[in-house]
C-alpha angles and dihedrals in degrees: 000000000000111000116225120211114233119237092238119074120237119253089248093058092046091053092045090051091049092050090050092050092049091046091052093049090049092048090051091051091048092051091048091050093049091049090049093049090048091054091049090049092051090049092051092047090052091049092050092047091052090050091049094047091050090049091050093048090050091049090050091050092048091050092049090050091050092050090049094049095047111081116232115261116257113249112258120238116246116236127201119238115233118239102219 
C-alpha cells in the first residue's frame, strides 16, 4: 500500500525543471539589462546636469559683465508739480 518513488524523474518534472531553469536565466538577463539601463540613465543625467550648470554659470557671468559694462544711470532731478 505504500507507494515508492522511482529513482528516475518523470518527463513532466524534467520539463518543469527545464522551464524553471530557463525562466531563472531569462530573469537574470532581464535584471542585468534593467541595471545596465539604470546606470546609462544616471550617466546621461549627470552629463546633462553638468551642461546645464555650465550654461547657467556662463549666463550669470555674461549678465554680470553686462551690468559692469553699462554705466549706472544718472539720478533724475525731481520737479515740483504746479498747483494751478
